[in-house]
N, C-alpha and C positions, 0 to 999 in steps of 0.2 A: 550370425556367427560372432563369437567373441574376438576382439582385436586387442593385442597387447603392445605391438610395436610395428613400425615400418620404416623403410629407408626412403629418403626423399632428397631432393636437391636442397642446398642451403636456403633456409627461409629468410625473407627480409625481416628486419627488426620488428615491424608492426605485426607480422604474422606470428613471429616467435612470442611476442607479448600476449597476443590473443590466446595462443595455445597454452601458455603458462597460466593465464587467468582461469582457464578451464581445467586445470589439473594435469596438464601434459608436461613432460620434461624433454629437453632436446640435448642430445650429445653430438656436437659438431666434430667432423673430421675434415680432412683436406678439401674435398669437393663434394661431400655428402653429409647428411644428417640422419641420425636415428632418432625417431620420435617415439617416446614411451607414453602410452595412454593409461588413464586411470582404470581401475577395475570396474567392469560393467560397461565398457565401451563396446559397441557393436558395429559390424560392417554388413551391409546388405548390397548384393550385386544389383545393378540397375542397367537396363538396356541390353543390347546385343554385344557379344564379344567380337571385337575387330582386332586391329593391331594392339589395342589397349583394352583392358578390362575397366569398366566404369562402376563405381560403388558409392554408396552413401555411408558416411561414418557418423554415428550418433554417440556423443559423449554422455555420461551419466546425468549431467545437469540439463540435458536437452539440446545443447548446442550441436549444430550439424555442419559437417565438412563434406566435400565431395572429392573423390580420389579417381584419378586416371592412372592405372598401372601399366607402364610400358614394359611388355614382356621381353623385348629385344635388349633393352638397357637394364632390365631388372631393377627399376626404380619407380617410385610413386610420385605423381605430381598432385599436390593438394590445392583445393580451391576452398577459400573461406569467405565469410561475409564480415564486413565491418560491423562492429557493435554499436 
């Protein structure tokens, strides 16, 4: 499925820099951040749904992130690897 944006907690500076290098933009608000992904980004659900949904996000350049979506808080937690 195509992915255009998601709401997450405020990323640390290193994570923000990694996302920007891969074509993402971050709009920060008081206690959350909206991340906008480049065209061609896809999300694939992985594993069983529990309190969180688990997905793999692949950016057009091949970089992969992992997402845990907390349905109760309606916010995503992103996991990234250092380059």
